[in-house]
Structures are given as C-alpha cells and as structure tokens.
C-alpha positions as a Python dict, from the first residue, in 0.01 Angstrom:
ca = {
    (1, 'X'): (0, 0, 0),
    (2, 'X'): (200, 327, -9),
    (3, 'X'): (569, 334, 74),
    (4, 'X'): (670, 688, 178),
    (5, 'X'): (1041, 614, 155),
    (6, 'X'): (1004, 536, -216),
    (7, 'X'): (696, 728, -328),
    (8, 'X'): (669, 1008, -72),
    (9, 'X'): (761, 1374, -100),
    (10, 'X'): (917, 1618, 146),
    (11, 'X'): (742, 1909, 317),
    (12, 'X'): (977, 2195, 408),
    (13, 'X'): (901, 2411, 715),
    (14, 'X'): (779, 2764, 666),
    (15, 'X'): (600, 2661, 347),
    (16, 'X'): (246, 2578, 243),
    (17, 'X'): (262, 2259, 39),
    (18, 'X'): (-36, 2164, -177),
    (19, 'X'): (-55, 1803, -302),
    (20, 'X'): (-311, 1726, -573),
    (21, 'X'): (-387, 1358, -638),
    (22, 'X'): (-523, 1188, -947),
    (23, 'X'): (-623, 821, -945),
    (24, 'X'): (-534, 592, -1231),
    (25, 'X'): (-679, 244, -1268),
    (26, 'X'): (-466, -3, -1466),
    (27, 'X'): (-583, -329, -1625),
    (28, 'X'): (-309, -557, -1756),
    (29, 'X'): (-341, -871, -1964),
    (30, 'X'): (-247, -1207, -1808),
    (31, 'X'): (-90, -1504, -1986),
    (32, 'X'): (-46, -1556, -2283),
    (33, 'X'): (-33, -1181, -2353),
    (34, 'X'): (150, -1082, -2034),
    (35, 'X'): (285, -1212, -1705),
    (36, 'X'): (81, -1016, -1451),
    (37, 'X'): (-62, -1176, -1136),
    (38, 'X'): (-435, -1237, -1126),
    (39, 'X'): (-414, -1325, -755),
    (40, 'X'): (-156, -1363, -481),
    (41, 'X'): (-12, -1689, -616),
    (42, 'X'): (362, -1640, -588),
    (43, 'X'): (658, -1820, -439),
    (44, 'X'): (743, -1517, -222),
    (45, 'X'): (614, -1508, 140),
    (46, 'X'): (327, -1263, 179),
    (47, 'X'): (434, -1083, 496),
    (48, 'X'): (255, -757, 418),
    (49, 'X'): (-71, -928, 325),
    (50, 'X'): (-62, -1142, 639),
    (51, 'X'): (29, -854, 870),
    (52, 'X'): (-174, -566, 723),
    (53, 'X'): (-424, -730, 486),
    (54, 'X'): (-315, -520, 189),
    (55, 'X'): (-351, -613, -177),
    (56, 'X'): (-71, -759, -383),
    (57, 'X'): (167, -514, -546),
    (58, 'X'): (512, -535, -693),
    (59, 'X'): (675, -340, -410),
    (60, 'X'): (500, -553, -148),
    (61, 'X'): (634, -864, -318),
    (62, 'X'): (990, -726, -348),
    (63, 'X'): (1008, -621, 17),
    (64, 'X'): (867, -950, 135),
    (65, 'X'): (1128, -1125, -76),
    (66, 'X'): (1403, -908, 75),
    (67, 'X'): (1286, -990, 428),
    (68, 'X'): (1277, -1363, 351),
    (69, 'X'): (1639, -1347, 227),
    (70, 'X'): (1745, -1156, 538),
    (71, 'X'): (1596, -1436, 747),
    (72, 'X'): (1779, -1700, 540),
    (73, 'X'): (2121, -1534, 520),
    (74, 'X'): (2137, -1337, 847),
    (75, 'X'): (1915, -1551, 1075),
    (76, 'X'): (1729, -1240, 1187),
    (77, 'X'): (1463, -989, 1077),
    (78, 'X'): (1521, -643, 936),
    (79, 'X'): (1322, -426, 1181),
    (80, 'X'): (1229, -185, 898),
    (81, 'X'): (1002, -444, 735),
    (82, 'X'): (731, -678, 864),
    (83, 'X'): (807, -1043, 919),
    (84, 'X'): (608, -1361, 973),
    (85, 'X'): (283, -1317, 1168),
    (86, 'X'): (406, -1552, 1442),
    (87, 'X'): (732, -1358, 1486),
    (88, 'X'): (645, -1246, 1840),
    (89, 'X'): (588, -1606, 1951),
    (90, 'X'): (890, -1745, 1770),
    (91, 'X'): (1203, -1834, 1967),
    (92, 'X'): (1420, -1893, 1660),
    (93, 'X'): (1386, -1553, 1489),
    (94, 'X'): (1509, -1224, 1634),
    (95, 'X'): (1539, -866, 1514),
    (96, 'X'): (1870, -786, 1352),
    (97, 'X'): (2109, -577, 1559),
    (98, 'X'): (2143, -276, 1330),
    (99, 'X'): (2406, -110, 1550),
    (100, 'X'): (2603, -433, 1599),
    (101, 'X'): (2627, -406, 1977),
    (102, 'X'): (2536, -764, 2063),
    (103, 'X'): (2568, -918, 1716),
    (104, 'X'): (2855, -748, 1527),
    (105, 'X'): (2794, -953, 1210),
    (106, 'X'): (2436, -827, 1160),
    (107, 'X'): (2515, -482, 1004),
    (108, 'X'): (2748, -631, 741),
    (109, 'X'): (2497, -904, 656),
    (110, 'X'): (2218, -647, 616),
    (111, 'X'): (2434, -432, 389),
    (112, 'X'): (2521, -729, 167),
    (113, 'X'): (2156, -828, 137),
    (114, 'X'): (2050, -468, 65),
    (115, 'X'): (2314, -446, -207),
    (116, 'X'): (2186, -765, -369),
    (117, 'X'): (1830, -636, -339),
    (118, 'X'): (1925, -304, -504),
    (119, 'X'): (2103, -490, -788),
    (120, 'X'): (1801, -719, -835),
    (121, 'X'): (2029, -1016, -768),
    (122, 'X'): (1814, -1197, -512),
    (123, 'X'): (1709, -1536, -649),
    (124, 'X'): (1363, -1695, -639),
    (125, 'X'): (1185, -1359, -637),
    (126, 'X'): (923, -1373, -912),
    (127, 'X'): (763, -1037, -854),
    (128, 'X'): (552, -918, -1144),
    (129, 'X'): (298, -641, -1173),
    (130, 'X'): (-61, -709, -1067),
    (131, 'X'): (-329, -742, -1333),
    (132, 'X'): (-549, -489, -1149),
    (133, 'X'): (-384, -190, -985),
    (134, 'X'): (-479, 151, -851),
    (135, 'X'): (-211, 414, -838),
    (136, 'X'): (-219, 781, -742),
    (137, 'X'): (-16, 1044, -918),
    (138, 'X'): (61, 1356, -721),
    (139, 'X'): (147, 1708, -825),
    (140, 'X'): (313, 1919, -554),
    (141, 'X'): (327, 2297, -533),
    (142, 'X'): (447, 2516, -246),
    (143, 'X'): (453, 2879, -134),
    (144, 'X'): (581, 3077, 165),
    (145, 'X'): (371, 3042, 475),
    (146, 'X'): (258, 3191, 711),
    (147, 'X'): (209, 3551, 616),
    (148, 'X'): (343, 3817, 853),
    (149, 'X'): (-7, 3929, 949),
    (150, 'X'): (-97, 3575, 1051),
    (151, 'X'): (208, 3513, 1274),
    (152, 'X'): (57, 3618, 1606),
    (153, 'X'): (-272, 3430, 1556),
    (154, 'X'): (-92, 3112, 1451),
    (155, 'X'): (156, 3135, 1737),
    (156, 'X'): (-131, 3168, 1989),
    (157, 'X'): (-302, 2858, 1847),
    (158, 'X'): (18, 2659, 1867),
    (159, 'X'): (80, 2782, 2221),
    (160, 'X'): (-269, 2672, 2328),
    (161, 'X'): (-215, 2326, 2176),
    (162, 'X'): (123, 2282, 2342),
    (163, 'X'): (-2, 2401, 2680),
    (164, 'X'): (-289, 2152, 2667),
    (165, 'X'): (-43, 1872, 2586),
    (166, 'X'): (207, 1987, 2854),
    (167, 'X'): (473, 2071, 2598),
    (168, 'X'): (655, 2400, 2629),
    (169, 'X'): (724, 2632, 2339),
    (170, 'X'): (1095, 2704, 2343),
    (171, 'X'): (1168, 2967, 2077),
    (172, 'X'): (1539, 2967, 2171),
    (173, 'X'): (1569, 3343, 2142),
    (174, 'X'): (1400, 3362, 1801),
    (175, 'X'): (1115, 3597, 1724),
    (176, 'X'): (774, 3456, 1646),
    (177, 'X'): (801, 3478, 1267),
    (178, 'X'): (1147, 3321, 1256),
    (179, 'X'): (1041, 3041, 1487),
    (180, 'X'): (732, 2966, 1275),
    (181, 'X'): (939, 2964, 956),
    (182, 'X'): (1176, 2705, 1107),
    (183, 'X'): (930, 2479, 1289),
    (184, 'X'): (584, 2497, 1130),
    (185, 'X'): (460, 2369, 794),
    (186, 'X'): (119, 2340, 632),
    (187, 'X'): (-1, 2061, 401),
    (188, 'X'): (-315, 2071, 186),
    (189, 'X'): (-426, 1745, 20),
    (190, 'X'): (-700, 1739, -243),
    (191, 'X'): (-816, 1561, -557),
    (192, 'X'): (-734, 1749, -872),
    (193, 'X'): (-1029, 1584, -1047),
    (194, 'X'): (-1324, 1384, -922),
    (195, 'X'): (-1294, 1139, -1212),
    (196, 'X'): (-1013, 893, -1276),
    (197, 'X'): (-803, 771, -1563),
    (198, 'X'): (-827, 412, -1682),
    (199, 'X'): (-543, 241, -1867),
    (200, 'X'): (-638, -89, -2027),
    (201, 'X'): (-414, -330, -2215),
    (202, 'X'): (-558, -504, -2521),
    (203, 'X'): (-409, -768, -2751),
    (204, 'X'): (-225, -616, -3046),
    (205, 'X'): (-371, -882, -3276),
    (206, 'X'): (-688, -1064, -3170),
    (207, 'X'): (-880, -1358, -3317),
    (208, 'X'): (-1138, -1121, -3460),
    (209, 'X'): (-868, -931, -3646),
    (210, 'X'): (-724, -1258, -3779),
    (211, 'X'): (-1061, -1376, -3913),
    (212, 'X'): (-1129, -1033, -4059),
    (213, 'X'): (-793, -1027, -4238),
    (214, 'X'): (-842, -1381, -4375),
    (215, 'X'): (-1185, -1288, -4507),
    (216, 'X'): (-1051, -969, -4661),
    (217, 'X'): (-764, -1148, -4838),
    (218, 'X'): (-992, -1421, -4970),
    (219, 'X'): (-1237, -1161, -5098),
    (220, 'X'): (-956, -961, -5258),
    (221, 'X'): (-774, -1243, -5438),
    (222, 'X'): (-1037, -1504, -5522),
    (223, 'X'): (-1359, -1312, -5475),
    (224, 'X'): (-1493, -1514, -5185),
    (225, 'X'): (-1763, -1346, -4982),
    (226, 'X'): (-2020, -1455, -4727),
    (227, 'X'): (-2270, -1535, -5003),
    (228, 'X'): (-2008, -1754, -5171),
    (229, 'X'): (-1969, -1958, -4854),
    (230, 'X'): (-2344, -2027, -4850),
    (231, 'X'): (-2324, -2118, -5220),
    (232, 'X'): (-2054, -2373, -5133),
    (233, 'X'): (-2286, -2525, -4875),
    (234, 'X'): (-2567, -2532, -5131),
    (235, 'X'): (-2340, -2701, -5387),
    (236, 'X'): (-2226, -2958, -5133),
    (237, 'X'): (-2588, -3033, -5042),
    (238, 'X'): (-2688, -3066, -5408),
    (239, 'X'): (-2398, -3304, -5485),
    (240, 'X'): (-2471, -3511, -5177),
    (241, 'X'): (-2841, -3524, -5269),
    (242, 'X'): (-2760, -3635, -5626),
    (243, 'X'): (-2524, -3903, -5498),
    (244, 'X'): (-2787, -4033, -5260),
    (245, 'X'): (-3049, -4042, -5540),
    (246, 'X'): (-2807, -4208, -5782),
    (247, 'X'): (-2713, -4464, -5521),
    (248, 'X'): (-3075, -4547, -5444),
    (249, 'X'): (-3156, -4567, -5819),
    (250, 'X'): (-2864, -4805, -5876),
    (251, 'X'): (-2975, -5021, -5586),
    (252, 'X'): (-3336, -5023, -5716),
    (253, 'X'): (-3223, -5112, -6070),
    (254, 'X'): (-3002, -5388, -5937),
    (255, 'X'): (-3285, -5525, -5728),
    (256, 'X'): (-3512, -5517, -6033),
    (257, 'X'): (-3256, -5708, -6238),
    (258, 'X'): (-3223, -5967, -5965),
    (259, 'X'): (-3602, -5997, -5945),
    (260, 'X'): (-3628, -6029, -6326),
    (261, 'X'): (-3362, -6299, -6332),
    (262, 'X'): (-3530, -6483, -6049),
    (263, 'X'): (-3868, -6455, -6227),
    (264, 'X'): (-3718, -6579, -6554),
    (265, 'X'): (-3557, -6877, -6386),
    (266, 'X'): (-3881, -6953, -6208),
    (267, 'X'): (-4069, -6951, -6541),
    (268, 'X'): (-3809, -7177, -6699),
    (269, 'X'): (-3841, -7416, -6410),
    (270, 'X'): (-4217, -7417, -6446),
    (271, 'X'): (-4195, -7476, -6822),
    (272, 'X'): (-3941, -7752, -6776),
    (273, 'X'): (-4152, -7912, -6508),
    (274, 'X'): (-4461, -7879, -6727),
    (275, 'X'): (-4278, -8034, -7025),
    (276, 'X'): (-4150, -8320, -6817),
    (277, 'X'): (-4497, -8392, -6679),
    (278, 'X'): (-4644, -8389, -7034),
    (279, 'X'): (-4379, -8635, -7156),
    (280, 'X'): (-4452, -8860, -6866),
    (281, 'X'): (-4825, -8856, -6953),
    (282, 'X'): (-4748, -8949, -7316),
    (283, 'X'): (-4523, -9233, -7208),
    (284, 'X'): (-4789, -9352, -6971),
    (285, 'X'): (-5050, -9336, -7249),
    (286, 'X'): (-4825, -9534, -7479),
    (287, 'X'): (-4772, -9791, -7210),
    (288, 'X'): (-5147, -9821, -7152),
    (289, 'X'): (-5211, -9848, -7528),
    (290, 'X'): (-4945, -10114, -7566),
    (291, 'X'): (-5085, -10306, -7277),
    (292, 'X'): (-5432, -10290, -7429),
    (293, 'X'): (-5308, -10420, -7763),
    (294, 'X'): (-5135, -10705, -7586),
    (295, 'X'): (-5453, -10797, -7407),
    (296, 'X'): (-5648, -10791, -7734),
    (297, 'X'): (-5390, -11007, -7905),
    (298, 'X'): (-5395, -11247, -7613),
    (299, 'X'): (-5774, -11259, -7628),
    (300, 'X'): (-5767, -11333, -7998),
    (301, 'X'): (-5516, -11608, -7951),
    (302, 'X'): (-5731, -11762, -7684),
    (303, 'X'): (-6039, -11756, -7908),
    (304, 'X'): (-5850, -11923, -8189),
    (305, 'X'): (-5735, -12199, -7960),
    (306, 'X'): (-6087, -12268, -7839),
    (307, 'X'): (-6220, -12291, -8192),
    (308, 'X'): (-5965, -12535, -8288),
}
C-alpha cells in the first residue's frame, strides 16, 4: 500500500512533471537465514488489512502499531490512520481532538506518542520486512508548461470544465498565462521499462557448498574420491562375507566334532555292551557245563550204589 506522505513527490504548478516507474520484486529468506514474515502473523493489530484488504508491509505494520498505542495511551484514535473495523459501532473509542477544543489533553498525548514512534521507542512492535514484496522506484523530471502558444486553448478547456461544474474561473486580475502558471500543473505517469527487476536473497553458505568443500578437502589431503567410497563399501561387503563364511565353517566344524564324539561314544557303548553279552554267554556256558558234569557224577554214583 503506498503512503504519499512518506513515499510521494510534489508537483509544482506551471510545470509538466513526468514520473517513470520501475517495478522491483524482492524475495527475502525466512528463518533461520532471516527474520522476514511469510504471512501476517504478528502481534500488531492489522488495521490496514482489515479496513482496506492490503498486503502486509513494514509501514502498514508500523502505522497499525502506532494507532494501537494511541488507543492505549490516549483513549482515542488518531484520525489520520485507520482504526478497528468496528470503530463506528464502538461507544468506548472516539477520534482524538487534534485541536484540543473539547479534550485539551489529546494534542499533547498525540505529540508524545508521535515522538516515541519517530524514535522507534514503542514497545511490542515486531515489524519486520515481508518475505515477498513489490516496490516501485520512480524517477521524476519536470519542465515548464504550458507553452505560450498553448495558453488560450488550455484556458478555454479549463473554462468549459469549470462552467459545466458550476465553478467560476477567478483570475484575480492576472493574465491567462500568469494564471495558468500559478494554478495548473500536468502529470505524466508511465513505465520506464515493461520488464521488472528481481532481487533474491540466497544463503551465503548452503548444504551443497558444505558437502562440496568436505569432498574437496578429503580428495586433496587423503585422496578420497567417489570411486574410493564405493571401494570402501566393497571392502566392507567382502569382510562381512568372509566373517559370515568363517562363522558358518566354524559352526559346521564344531557340529562335525560333536557328531564324531557322539558316534565314537556310541560305538564304545556298543562294543562294551557286546563284550558284556559275550562274557555272560561264557559264564552261562560254564554254568551249564558244570551242571552237566554234576549230573554225570551223580549218575555214576547212583550206578555204583546199585551194583553194590
């Protein structure tokens, strides 16, 4: 939103003033690189946005902050600036009496607040620049106007306009040229160029630059390159593969040893059981043989007794 009292320029009478505009589009970086506003999130009341629907700007924020402090300190509104949207329906807020006729304390209060505003001493006014902003730069040139040959024609046109609007043309005793030089001005507005200038902020040191510098230093001092990084991955894979194979081989060998020991013990048990069963058979055979001999002896003794 333009503010003629801050950014305007004067047009003198009797002159042709040419104003050439050039648009500039500015992109600023937000946090952590800067402190610009991406949106209208601010602790300052947005009187201009609510009243006129304009975009956020630093001047809009500062003037809204000034008006809010006038309301707080002076209990009234500065009529030069917009106030809350419901101001017309409010019974508690009034326009400040600039002349001090009904409220003598209002002019002094406004001056104190304006002085604090000019010294940037108003608290709780966090007004920063927007992250996206359009601004127009103007170049002004002027020349004498109108020419003497054009006086009569211009005066007739002005007279026709004033007669149609019921306003008289009082030259106060001046001739036509003198009256035109004191009361008429011409303003020409145009774009100096049909393109625009774009100003864009960029980080002074980005993540890409950091990674690039790290890679460059590693390549300079220890000869590391992109191929070396892949070689490290290949080495890691080879070592891991060897460890896995060695671990599986150790487990297989250990299992084989356990199986061999178990097989050996099983064979020993079988041999011991076989030996014990063979000994038992021999003992049984001896017992049978001894029993047979006893029977024979007993038979012989019985035969002898019968013969006797």
